[in-house]
PQR file with spaces between the fields and no chain letter, atoms N, CA, C, O and H, PARSE charges and radii, in Angstrom:
ATOM       1  N    UNK     1       0.828   -1.195    0.000 -0.4000 1.5000
ATOM       2  CA   UNK     1       0.000    0.000    0.000 -0.0000 2.0000
ATOM       3  C    UNK     1       0.873    1.259    0.000  0.5500 1.7000
ATOM       4  O    UNK     1       0.591    2.213   -0.725 -0.5500 1.4000
ATOM       5  N    UNK     2       1.932    1.256    0.815 -0.4000 1.5000
ATOM       6  CA   UNK     2       2.789    2.440    0.877 -0.0000 2.0000
ATOM       7  C    UNK     2       3.469    2.692   -0.468  0.5500 1.7000
ATOM       8  O    UNK     2       3.594    3.842   -0.890 -0.5500 1.4000
ATOM       9  H    UNK     2       2.161    0.481    1.404  0.4000 1.0000
ATOM      10  N    UNK     3       3.909    1.635   -1.143 -0.4000 1.5000
ATOM      11  CA   UNK     3       4.534    1.790   -2.454 -0.0000 2.0000
ATOM      12  C    UNK     3       3.588    2.463   -3.427  0.5500 1.7000
ATOM      13  O    UNK     3       3.991    3.334   -4.199 -0.5500 1.4000
ATOM      14  H    UNK     3       3.808    0.701   -0.801  0.4000 1.0000
ATOM      15  N    UNK     4       2.340    2.060   -3.389 -0.4000 1.5000
ATOM      16  CA   UNK     4       1.348    2.596   -4.310 -0.0000 2.0000
ATOM      17  C    UNK     4       1.163    4.101   -4.088  0.5500 1.7000
ATOM      18  O    UNK     4       1.058    4.856   -5.055 -0.5500 1.4000
ATOM      19  H    UNK     4       2.012    1.353   -2.763  0.4000 1.0000
ATOM      20  N    UNK     5       1.122    4.540   -2.842 -0.4000 1.5000
ATOM      21  CA   UNK     5       0.974    5.968   -2.541 -0.0000 2.0000
ATOM      22  C    UNK     5       2.204    6.760   -2.991  0.5500 1.7000
ATOM      23  O    UNK     5       2.082    7.872   -3.506 -0.5500 1.4000
ATOM      24  H    UNK     5       1.207    3.927   -2.056  0.4000 1.0000
ATOM      25  N    UNK     6       3.377    6.180   -2.792 -0.4000 1.5000
ATOM      26  CA   UNK     6       4.603    6.835   -3.233 -0.0000 2.0000
ATOM      27  C    UNK     6       4.622    6.953   -4.749  0.5500 1.7000
ATOM      28  O    UNK     6       5.017    7.986   -5.288 -0.5500 1.4000
ATOM      29  H    UNK     6       3.475    5.277   -2.374  0.4000 1.0000
ATOM      30  N    UNK     7       4.195    5.893   -5.442 -0.4000 1.5000
ATOM      31  CA   UNK     7       4.163    5.945   -6.902 -0.0000 2.0000
ATOM      32  C    UNK     7       3.204    7.019   -7.389  0.5500 1.7000
ATOM      33  O    UNK     7       3.534    7.754   -8.319 -0.5500 1.4000
ATOM      34  H    UNK     7       3.874    5.054   -5.004  0.4000 1.0000
ATOM      35  N    UNK     8       2.037    7.127   -6.791 -0.4000 1.5000
ATOM      36  CA   UNK     8       1.072    8.154   -7.201 -0.0000 2.0000
ATOM      37  C    UNK     8       1.668    9.556   -7.032  0.5500 1.7000
ATOM      38  O    UNK     8       1.497   10.419   -7.892 -0.5500 1.4000
ATOM      39  H    UNK     8       1.769    6.530   -6.035  0.4000 1.0000
ATOM      40  N    UNK     9       2.359    9.766   -5.928 -0.4000 1.5000
ATOM      41  CA   UNK     9       3.002   11.054   -5.682 -0.0000 2.0000
ATOM      42  C    UNK     9       4.096   11.313   -6.725  0.5500 1.7000
ATOM      43  O    UNK     9       4.189   12.414   -7.268 -0.5500 1.4000
ATOM      44  H    UNK     9       2.498    9.064   -5.230  0.4000 1.0000
ATOM      45  N    UNK    10       4.913   10.312   -7.001 -0.4000 1.5000
ATOM      46  CA   UNK    10       5.976   10.418   -8.005 -0.0000 2.0000
ATOM      47  C    UNK    10       5.387   10.722   -9.382  0.5500 1.7000
ATOM      48  O    UNK    10       5.870   11.606  -10.088 -0.5500 1.4000
ATOM      49  H    UNK    10       4.838    9.417   -6.561  0.4000 1.0000
ATOM      50  N    UNK    11       4.358    9.997   -9.752 -0.4000 1.5000
ATOM      51  CA   UNK    11       3.712   10.184  -11.054 -0.0000 2.0000
ATOM      52  C    UNK    11       3.198   11.612  -11.202  0.5500 1.7000
ATOM      53  O    UNK    11       3.413   12.246  -12.235 -0.5500 1.4000
ATOM      54  H    UNK    11       3.966    9.278   -9.179  0.4000 1.0000
ATOM      55  N    UNK    12       2.528   12.117  -10.186 -0.4000 1.5000
ATOM      56  CA   UNK    12       2.007   13.482  -10.243 -0.0000 2.0000
ATOM      57  C    UNK    12       3.132   14.503  -10.361  0.5500 1.7000
ATOM      58  O    UNK    12       3.023   15.455  -11.134 -0.5500 1.4000
ATOM      59  H    UNK    12       2.353   11.603   -9.346  0.4000 1.0000
ATOM      60  N    UNK    13       4.204   14.319   -9.608 -0.4000 1.5000
ATOM      61  CA   UNK    13       5.341   15.248   -9.668 -0.0000 2.0000
ATOM      62  C    UNK    13       5.986   15.261  -11.052  0.5500 1.7000
ATOM      63  O    UNK    13       6.245   16.327  -11.610 -0.5500 1.4000
ATOM      64  H    UNK    13       4.293   13.546   -8.979  0.4000 1.0000
ATOM      65  N    UNK    14       6.243   14.083  -11.601 -0.4000 1.5000
ATOM      66  CA   UNK    14       6.884   13.998  -12.916 -0.0000 2.0000
ATOM      67  C    UNK    14       6.008   14.642  -13.977  0.5500 1.7000
ATOM      68  O    UNK    14       6.498   15.418  -14.797 -0.5500 1.4000
ATOM      69  H    UNK    14       6.033   13.217  -11.147  0.4000 1.0000
ATOM      70  N    UNK    15       4.731   14.332  -13.972 -0.4000 1.5000
ATOM      71  CA   UNK    15       3.846   14.867  -14.996 -0.0000 2.0000
ATOM      72  C    UNK    15       3.658   16.374  -14.860  0.5500 1.7000
ATOM      73  O    UNK    15       3.486   17.056  -15.870 -0.5500 1.4000
ATOM      74  H    UNK    15       4.333   13.702  -13.305  0.4000 1.0000
ATOM      75  N    UNK    16       3.685   16.907  -13.656 -0.4000 1.5000
ATOM      76  CA   UNK    16       3.555   18.347  -13.475 -0.0000 2.0000
ATOM      77  C    UNK    16       4.835   19.088  -13.832  0.5500 1.7000
ATOM      78  O    UNK    16       4.776   20.142  -14.465 -0.5500 1.4000
ATOM      79  H    UNK    16       3.825   16.352  -12.835  0.4000 1.0000
ATOM      80  N    UNK    17       5.983   18.563  -13.442 -0.4000 1.5000
ATOM      81  CA   UNK    17       7.248   19.247  -13.689 -0.0000 2.0000
ATOM      82  C    UNK    17       7.641   19.258  -15.156  0.5500 1.7000
ATOM      83  O    UNK    17       8.123   20.271  -15.663 -0.5500 1.4000
ATOM      84  H    UNK    17       6.030   17.707  -12.928  0.4000 1.0000
ATOM      85  N    UNK    18       7.440   18.151  -15.836 -0.4000 1.5000
ATOM      86  CA   UNK    18       7.924   18.026  -17.206 -0.0000 2.0000
ATOM      87  C    UNK    18       6.815   18.145  -18.253  0.5500 1.7000
ATOM      88  O    UNK    18       7.089   18.127  -19.453 -0.5500 1.4000
ATOM      89  H    UNK    18       7.048   17.328  -15.425  0.4000 1.0000
ATOM      90  N    UNK    19       5.569   18.265  -17.802 -0.4000 1.5000
ATOM      91  CA   UNK    19       4.426   18.373  -18.713 -0.0000 2.0000
ATOM      92  C    UNK    19       4.401   17.222  -19.719  0.5500 1.7000
ATOM      93  O    UNK    19       4.084   17.413  -20.893 -0.5500 1.4000
ATOM      94  H    UNK    19       5.346   18.279  -16.827  0.4000 1.0000
ATOM      95  N    UNK    20       4.734   16.047  -19.246 -0.4000 1.5000
ATOM      96  CA   UNK    20       4.719   14.815  -20.050 -0.0000 2.0000
ATOM      97  C    UNK    20       4.037   13.724  -19.248  0.5500 1.7000
ATOM      98  O    UNK    20       3.994   13.783  -18.019 -0.5500 1.4000
ATOM      99  H    UNK    20       4.991   15.892  -18.292  0.4000 1.0000
ATOM     100  N    UNK    21       3.514   12.745  -19.930 -0.4000 1.5000
ATOM     101  CA   UNK    21       2.866   11.608  -19.282 -0.0000 2.0000
ATOM     102  C    UNK    21       3.846   10.440  -19.220  0.5500 1.7000
ATOM     103  O    UNK    21       4.642   10.237  -20.136 -0.5500 1.4000
ATOM     104  H    UNK    21       3.549   12.697  -20.929  0.4000 1.0000
ATOM     105  N    UNK    22       3.780    9.680  -18.136 -0.4000 1.5000
ATOM     106  CA   UNK    22       4.567    8.449  -18.035 -0.0000 2.0000
ATOM     107  C    UNK    22       3.916    7.427  -18.949  0.5500 1.7000
ATOM     108  O    UNK    22       2.715    7.173  -18.855 -0.5500 1.4000
ATOM     109  H    UNK    22       3.133    9.846  -17.392  0.4000 1.0000
ATOM     110  N    UNK    23       4.711    6.842  -19.833 -0.4000 1.5000
ATOM     111  CA   UNK    23       4.165    5.894  -20.806 -0.0000 2.0000
ATOM     112  C    UNK    23       4.460    4.449  -20.440  0.5500 1.7000
ATOM     113  O    UNK    23       3.618    3.573  -20.637 -0.5500 1.4000
ATOM     114  H    UNK    23       5.687    7.047  -19.909  0.4000 1.0000
ATOM     115  N    UNK    24       5.660    4.191  -19.905 -0.4000 1.5000
ATOM     116  CA   UNK    24       6.087    2.828  -19.600 -0.0000 2.0000
ATOM     117  C    UNK    24       6.793    2.826  -18.254  0.5500 1.7000
ATOM     118  O    UNK    24       7.545    3.745  -17.932 -0.5500 1.4000
ATOM     119  H    UNK    24       6.345    4.903  -19.746  0.4000 1.0000
ATOM     120  N    UNK    25       6.543    1.788  -17.478 -0.4000 1.5000
ATOM     121  CA   UNK    25       7.269    1.597  -16.227 -0.0000 2.0000
ATOM     122  C    UNK    25       7.637    0.127  -16.126  0.5500 1.7000
ATOM     123  O    UNK    25       6.852   -0.746  -16.499 -0.5500 1.4000
ATOM     124  H    UNK    25       5.932    1.042  -17.740  0.4000 1.0000
ATOM     125  N    UNK    26       8.831   -0.143  -15.620 -0.4000 1.5000
ATOM     126  CA   UNK    26       9.314   -1.524  -15.537 -0.0000 2.0000
ATOM     127  C    UNK    26       9.594   -1.861  -14.079  0.5500 1.7000
ATOM     128  O    UNK    26      10.189   -1.070  -13.347 -0.5500 1.4000
ATOM     129  H    UNK    26       9.469    0.566  -15.317  0.4000 1.0000
ATOM     130  N    UNK    27       9.160   -3.041  -13.671 -0.4000 1.5000
ATOM     131  CA   UNK    27       9.409   -3.506  -12.304 -0.0000 2.0000
ATOM     132  C    UNK    27       9.529   -5.023  -12.310  0.5500 1.7000
ATOM     133  O    UNK    27       9.195   -5.684  -13.293 -0.5500 1.4000
ATOM     134  H    UNK    27       8.676   -3.683  -14.266  0.4000 1.0000
ATOM     135  N    UNK    28      10.014   -5.564  -11.188 -0.4000 1.5000
ATOM     136  CA   UNK    28      10.009   -7.019  -11.069 -0.0000 2.0000
ATOM     137  C    UNK    28       8.583   -7.447  -10.695  0.5500 1.7000
ATOM     138  O    UNK    28       7.730   -6.602  -10.425 -0.5500 1.4000
ATOM     139  H    UNK    28      10.285   -5.027  -10.389  0.4000 1.0000
ATOM     140  N    UNK    29       8.340   -8.709  -10.681 -0.4000 1.5000
ATOM     141  CA   UNK    29       6.981   -9.199  -10.405 -0.0000 2.0000
ATOM     142  C    UNK    29       6.731   -9.285   -8.912  0.5500 1.7000
ATOM     143  O    UNK    29       6.453  -10.360   -8.381 -0.5500 1.4000
ATOM     144  H    UNK    29       9.033   -9.396  -10.900  0.4000 1.0000
ATOM     145  N    UNK    30       6.832   -8.144   -8.234 -0.4000 1.5000
ATOM     146  CA   UNK    30       6.580   -8.105   -6.794 -0.0000 2.0000
ATOM     147  C    UNK    30       5.105   -8.303   -6.510  0.5500 1.7000
ATOM     148  O    UNK    30       4.287   -7.451   -6.856 -0.5500 1.4000
ATOM     149  H    UNK    30       7.058   -7.271   -8.666  0.4000 1.0000
ATOM     150  N    UNK    31       4.763   -9.394   -5.896 -0.4000 1.5000
ATOM     151  CA   UNK    31       3.367   -9.729   -5.638 -0.0000 2.0000
ATOM     152  C    UNK    31       2.715   -8.788   -4.629  0.5500 1.7000
ATOM     153  O    UNK    31       1.489   -8.691   -4.582 -0.5500 1.4000
ATOM     154  H    UNK    31       5.428  -10.086   -5.615  0.4000 1.0000
ATOM     155  N    UNK    32       3.520   -8.092   -3.820 -0.4000 1.5000
ATOM     156  CA   UNK    32       2.945   -7.300   -2.748 -0.0000 2.0000
ATOM     157  C    UNK    32       2.177   -6.079   -3.243  0.5500 1.7000
ATOM     158  O    UNK    32       1.351   -5.538   -2.508 -0.5500 1.4000
ATOM     159  H    UNK    32       4.516   -8.171   -3.858  0.4000 1.0000
ATOM     160  N    UNK    33       2.430   -5.634   -4.472 -0.4000 1.5000
ATOM     161  CA   UNK    33       1.717   -4.459   -4.969 -0.0000 2.0000
ATOM     162  C    UNK    33       1.154   -4.650   -6.360  0.5500 1.7000
ATOM     163  O    UNK    33       0.669   -3.693   -6.963 -0.5500 1.4000
ATOM     164  H    UNK    33       3.101   -6.074   -5.069  0.4000 1.0000
ATOM     165  N    UNK    34       1.205   -5.829   -6.869 -0.4000 1.5000
ATOM     166  CA   UNK    34       0.863   -6.085   -8.267 -0.0000 2.0000
ATOM     167  C    UNK    34      -0.577   -5.709   -8.627  0.5500 1.7000
ATOM     168  O    UNK    34      -0.797   -5.088   -9.667 -0.5500 1.4000
ATOM     169  H    UNK    34       1.599   -6.607   -6.379  0.4000 1.0000
ATOM     170  N    UNK    35      -1.555   -6.065   -7.805 -0.4000 1.5000
ATOM     171  CA   UNK    35      -2.961   -5.846   -8.150 -0.0000 2.0000
ATOM     172  C    UNK    35      -3.295   -4.357   -8.239  0.5500 1.7000
ATOM     173  O    UNK    35      -3.806   -3.900   -9.261 -0.5500 1.4000
ATOM     174  H    UNK    35      -1.377   -6.570   -6.960  0.4000 1.0000
ATOM     175  N    UNK    36      -3.017   -3.608   -7.194 -0.4000 1.5000
ATOM     176  CA   UNK    36      -3.340   -2.190   -7.183 -0.0000 2.0000
ATOM     177  C    UNK    36      -2.525   -1.419   -8.207  0.5500 1.7000
ATOM     178  O    UNK    36      -3.052   -0.542   -8.892 -0.5500 1.4000
ATOM     179  H    UNK    36      -2.602   -3.980   -6.364  0.4000 1.0000
ATOM     180  N    UNK    37      -1.262   -1.737   -8.313 -0.4000 1.5000
ATOM     181  CA   UNK    37      -0.373   -1.054   -9.233 -0.0000 2.0000
ATOM     182  C    UNK    37      -0.788   -1.316  -10.677  0.5500 1.7000
ATOM     183  O    UNK    37      -0.817   -0.396  -11.494 -0.5500 1.4000
ATOM     184  H    UNK    37      -0.834   -2.450   -7.756  0.4000 1.0000
ATOM     185  N    UNK    38      -1.105   -2.554  -10.988 -0.4000 1.5000
ATOM     186  CA   UNK    38      -1.536   -2.907  -12.341 -0.0000 2.0000
ATOM     187  C    UNK    38      -2.816   -2.198  -12.738  0.5500 1.7000
ATOM     188  O    UNK    38      -2.953   -1.749  -13.876 -0.5500 1.4000
ATOM     189  H    UNK    38      -1.081   -3.302  -10.325  0.4000 1.0000
ATOM     190  N    UNK    39      -3.747   -2.094  -11.815 -0.4000 1.5000
ATOM     191  CA   UNK    39      -5.010   -1.396  -12.081 -0.0000 2.0000
ATOM     192  C    UNK    39      -4.758    0.093  -12.318  0.5500 1.7000
ATOM     193  O    UNK    39      -5.361    0.691  -13.210 -0.5500 1.4000
ATOM     194  H    UNK    39      -3.636   -2.459  -10.890  0.4000 1.0000
ATOM     195  N    UNK    40      -3.876    0.687  -11.528 -0.4000 1.5000
ATOM     196  CA   UNK    40      -3.551    2.103  -11.693 -0.0000 2.0000
ATOM     197  C    UNK    40      -2.896    2.351  -13.051  0.5500 1.7000
ATOM     198  O    UNK    40      -3.216    3.327  -13.729 -0.5500 1.4000
ATOM     199  H    UNK    40      -3.387    0.201  -10.804  0.4000 1.0000
ATOM     200  N    UNK    41      -1.987    1.475  -13.443 -0.4000 1.5000
ATOM     201  CA   UNK    41      -1.339    1.605  -14.746 -0.0000 2.0000
ATOM     202  C    UNK    41      -2.370    1.499  -15.869  0.5500 1.7000
ATOM     203  O    UNK    41      -2.319    2.265  -16.831 -0.5500 1.4000
ATOM     204  H    UNK    41      -1.726    0.682  -12.893  0.4000 1.0000
ATOM     205  N    UNK    42      -3.287    0.571  -15.751 -0.4000 1.5000
ATOM     206  CA   UNK    42      -4.321    0.385  -16.765 -0.0000 2.0000
ATOM     207  C    UNK    42      -5.186    1.637  -16.889  0.5500 1.7000
ATOM     208  O    UNK    42      -5.485    2.077  -17.999 -0.5500 1.4000
ATOM     209  H    UNK    42      -3.328   -0.051  -14.969  0.4000 1.0000
ATOM     210  N    UNK    43      -5.588    2.210  -15.762 -0.4000 1.5000
ATOM     211  CA   UNK    43      -6.444    3.399  -15.767 -0.0000 2.0000
ATOM     212  C    UNK    43      -5.733    4.617  -16.350  0.5500 1.7000
ATOM     213  O    UNK    43      -6.378    5.485  -16.938 -0.5500 1.4000
ATOM     214  H    UNK    43      -5.345    1.852  -14.860  0.4000 1.0000
ATOM     215  N    UNK    44      -4.414    4.690  -16.196 -0.4000 1.5000
ATOM     216  CA   UNK    44      -3.656    5.850  -16.665 -0.0000 2.0000
ATOM     217  C    UNK    44      -2.935    5.608  -17.986  0.5500 1.7000
ATOM     218  O    UNK    44      -2.090    6.410  -18.384 -0.5500 1.4000
ATOM     219  H    UNK    44      -3.890    3.985  -15.718  0.4000 1.0000
ATOM     220  N    UNK    45      -3.257    4.514  -18.669 -0.4000 1.5000
ATOM     221  CA   UNK    45      -2.641    4.159  -19.955 -0.0000 2.0000
ATOM     222  C    UNK    45      -1.120    4.067  -19.867  0.5500 1.7000
ATOM     223  O    UNK    45      -0.409    4.540  -20.753 -0.5500 1.4000
ATOM     224  H    UNK    45      -3.943    3.862  -18.345  0.4000 1.0000
ATOM     225  N    UNK    46      -0.631    3.455  -18.791 -0.4000 1.5000
ATOM     226  CA   UNK    46       0.796    3.221  -18.613 -0.0000 2.0000
ATOM     227  C    UNK    46       1.071    1.741  -18.879  0.5500 1.7000
ATOM     228  O    UNK    46       0.396    0.872  -18.326 -0.5500 1.4000
ATOM     229  H    UNK    46      -1.210    3.071  -18.071  0.4000 1.0000
ATOM     230  N    UNK    47       2.042    1.463  -19.707 -0.4000 1.5000
ATOM     231  CA   UNK    47       2.418    0.079  -19.988 -0.0000 2.0000
ATOM     232  C    UNK    47       3.304   -0.401  -18.851  0.5500 1.7000
ATOM     233  O    UNK    47       4.349    0.195  -18.588 -0.5500 1.4000
ATOM     234  H    UNK    47       2.590    2.169  -20.156  0.4000 1.0000
ATOM     235  N    UNK    48       2.910   -1.456  -18.182 -0.4000 1.5000
ATOM     236  CA   UNK    48       3.668   -2.003  -17.061 -0.0000 2.0000
ATOM     237  C    UNK    48       4.423   -3.226  -17.544  0.5500 1.7000
ATOM     238  O    UNK    48       3.833   -4.285  -17.757 -0.5500 1.4000
ATOM     239  H    UNK    48       2.061   -1.941  -18.396  0.4000 1.0000
ATOM     240  N    UNK    49       5.730   -3.079  -17.716 -0.4000 1.5000
ATOM     241  CA   UNK    49       6.576   -4.186  -18.134 -0.0000 2.0000
ATOM     242  C    UNK    49       7.155   -4.837  -16.884  0.5500 1.7000
ATOM     243  O    UNK    49       7.623   -4.153  -15.974 -0.5500 1.4000
ATOM     244  H    UNK    49       6.209   -2.219  -17.543  0.4000 1.0000
ATOM     245  N    UNK    50       7.117   -6.148  -16.850 -0.4000 1.5000
ATOM     246  CA   UNK    50       7.671   -6.854  -15.698 -0.0000 2.0000
ATOM     247  C    UNK    50       8.891   -7.666  -16.118  0.5500 1.7000
ATOM     248  O    UNK    50       8.966   -8.170  -17.239 -0.5500 1.4000
ATOM     249  H    UNK    50       6.737   -6.704  -17.590  0.4000 1.0000
ATOM     250  N    UNK    51       9.828   -7.780  -15.213 -0.4000 1.5000
ATOM     251  CA   UNK    51      11.018   -8.593  -15.443 -0.0000 2.0000
ATOM     252  C    UNK    51      11.005   -9.737  -14.444  0.5500 1.7000
ATOM     253  O    UNK    51      10.222   -9.741  -13.494 -0.5500 1.4000
ATOM     254  H    UNK    51       9.768   -7.371  -14.303  0.4000 1.0000
ATOM     255  N    UNK    52      11.860  -10.682  -14.662 -0.4000 1.5000
ATOM     256  CA   UNK    52      11.983  -11.780  -13.714 -0.0000 2.0000
ATOM     257  C    UNK    52      12.637  -11.254  -12.437  0.5500 1.7000
ATOM     258  O    UNK    52      13.608  -10.500  -12.511 -0.5500 1.4000
ATOM     259  H    UNK    52      12.496  -10.679  -15.433  0.4000 1.0000
ATOM     260  N    UNK    53      12.130  -11.633  -11.281 -0.4000 1.5000
ATOM     261  CA   UNK    53      12.735  -11.154  -10.034 -0.0000 2.0000
ATOM     262  C    UNK    53      14.202  -11.569   -9.908  0.5500 1.7000
ATOM     263  O    UNK    53      14.590  -12.662  -10.319 -0.5500 1.4000
ATOM     264  H    UNK    53      11.342  -12.246  -11.221  0.4000 1.0000
ATOM     265  N    UNK    54      14.992  -10.688   -9.341 -0.4000 1.5000
ATOM     266  CA   UNK    54      16.412  -10.925   -9.062 -0.0000 2.0000
ATOM     267  C    UNK    54      17.239  -11.194  -10.321  0.5500 1.7000
ATOM     268  O    UNK    54      18.230  -11.922  -10.269 -0.5500 1.4000
ATOM     269  H    UNK    54      14.676   -9.800   -9.007  0.4000 1.0000
ATOM     270  N    UNK    55      16.838  -10.613  -11.440 -0.4000 1.5000
ATOM     271  CA   UNK    55      17.607  -10.797  -12.673 -0.0000 2.0000
ATOM     272  C    UNK    55      18.203   -9.449  -13.072  0.5500 1.7000
ATOM     273  O    UNK    55      17.547   -8.647  -13.736 -0.5500 1.4000
ATOM     274  H    UNK    55      16.032  -10.021  -11.482  0.4000 1.0000
ATOM     275  N    UNK    56      19.416   -9.210  -12.677 -0.4000 1.5000
ATOM     276  CA   UNK    56      20.048   -7.925  -12.960 -0.0000 2.0000
ATOM     277  C    UNK    56      20.304   -7.721  -14.450  0.5500 1.7000
ATOM     278  O    UNK    56      20.429   -6.582  -14.899 -0.5500 1.4000
ATOM     279  H    UNK    56      19.949   -9.862  -12.138  0.4000 1.0000
ATOM     280  N    UNK    57      20.384   -8.781  -15.208 -0.4000 1.5000
ATOM     281  CA   UNK    57      20.644   -8.637  -16.635 -0.0000 2.0000
ATOM     282  C    UNK    57      19.479   -7.978  -17.368  0.5500 1.7000
ATOM     283  O    UNK    57      19.679   -7.387  -18.429 -0.5500 1.4000
ATOM     284  H    UNK    57      20.283   -9.707  -14.843  0.4000 1.0000
ATOM     285  N    UNK    58      18.281   -8.068  -16.826 -0.4000 1.5000
ATOM     286  CA   UNK    58      17.129   -7.425  -17.454 -0.0000 2.0000
ATOM     287  C    UNK    58      16.969   -5.982  -16.975  0.5500 1.7000
ATOM     288  O    UNK    58      16.143   -5.245  -17.514 -0.5500 1.4000
ATOM     289  H    UNK    58      18.119   -8.548  -15.964  0.4000 1.0000
ATOM     290  N    UNK    59      17.729   -5.579  -15.992 -0.4000 1.5000
ATOM     291  CA   UNK    59      17.651   -4.227  -15.455 -0.0000 2.0000
ATOM     292  C    UNK    59      18.950   -3.495  -15.702  0.5500 1.7000
ATOM     293  O    UNK    59      19.532   -2.934  -14.774 -0.5500 1.4000
ATOM     294  H    UNK    59      18.399   -6.178  -15.554  0.4000 1.0000
ATOM     295  N    UNK    60      19.411   -3.492  -16.936 -0.4000 1.5000
ATOM     296  CA   UNK    60      20.728   -2.988  -17.272 -0.0000 2.0000
ATOM     297  C    UNK    60      21.004   -1.585  -16.738  0.5500 1.7000
ATOM     298  O    UNK    60      22.002   -1.380  -16.048 -0.5500 1.4000
ATOM     299  H    UNK    60      18.938   -3.948  -17.690  0.4000 1.0000
ATOM     300  N    UNK    61      20.155   -0.630  -17.036 -0.4000 1.5000
ATOM     301  CA   UNK    61      20.419    0.758  -16.666 -0.0000 2.0000
ATOM     302  C    UNK    61      20.398    0.931  -15.154  0.5500 1.7000
ATOM     303  O    UNK    61      21.280    1.579  -14.592 -0.5500 1.4000
ATOM     304  H    UNK    61      19.344   -0.797  -17.596  0.4000 1.0000
ATOM     305  N    UNK    62      19.405    0.361  -14.496 -0.4000 1.5000
ATOM     306  CA   UNK    62      19.310    0.494  -13.051 -0.0000 2.0000
ATOM     307  C    UNK    62      20.497   -0.136  -12.370  0.5500 1.7000
ATOM     308  O    UNK    62      21.085    0.465  -11.471 -0.5500 1.4000
ATOM     309  H    UNK    62      18.688   -0.165  -14.953  0.4000 1.0000
ATOM     310  N    UNK    63      20.856   -1.316  -12.771 -0.4000 1.5000
ATOM     311  CA   UNK    63      21.985   -2.001  -12.148 -0.0000 2.0000
ATOM     312  C    UNK    63      23.298   -1.272  -12.448  0.5500 1.7000
ATOM     313  O    UNK    63      24.197   -1.248  -11.608 -0.5500 1.4000
ATOM     314  H    UNK    63      20.378   -1.804  -13.502  0.4000 1.0000
ATOM     315  N    UNK    64      23.409   -0.689  -13.618 -0.4000 1.5000
ATOM     316  CA   UNK    64      24.615    0.052  -13.961 -0.0000 2.0000
ATOM     317  C    UNK    64      24.780    1.267  -13.043  0.5500 1.7000
ATOM     318  O    UNK    64      25.880    1.548  -12.567 -0.5500 1.4000
ATOM     319  H    UNK    64      22.678   -0.709  -14.300  0.4000 1.0000
ATOM     320  N    UNK    65      23.679    1.982  -12.799 -0.4000 1.5000
ATOM     321  CA   UNK    65      23.735    3.180  -11.946 -0.0000 2.0000
ATOM     322  C    UNK    65      24.015    2.816  -10.500  0.5500 1.7000
ATOM     323  O    UNK    65      24.645    3.596   -9.785 -0.5500 1.4000
ATOM     324  H    UNK    65      22.785    1.754  -13.185  0.4000 1.0000
ATOM     325  N    UNK    66      23.567    1.660  -10.053 -0.4000 1.5000
ATOM     326  CA   UNK    66      23.816    1.266   -8.671 -0.0000 2.0000
ATOM     327  C    UNK    66      25.237    0.797   -8.521  0.5500 1.7000
ATOM     328  O    UNK    66      25.650    0.419   -7.425 -0.5500 1.4000
ATOM     329  H    UNK    66      23.055    1.027  -10.633  0.4000 1.0000
């Protein structure tokens, strides 16, 4: 639940600051927020791409920055 509220806040900030809509978001298949998050993405026309959990090879940019 907390993740979902943080995402909503992040989404609003990004869209207000840059005057652009979030089109795609990528995450692992975390079951703890999948239902609510997926519904929110569907309602806002955001493509939710999922990767296999614990697979750093599918998260190239994120893993590179870390």
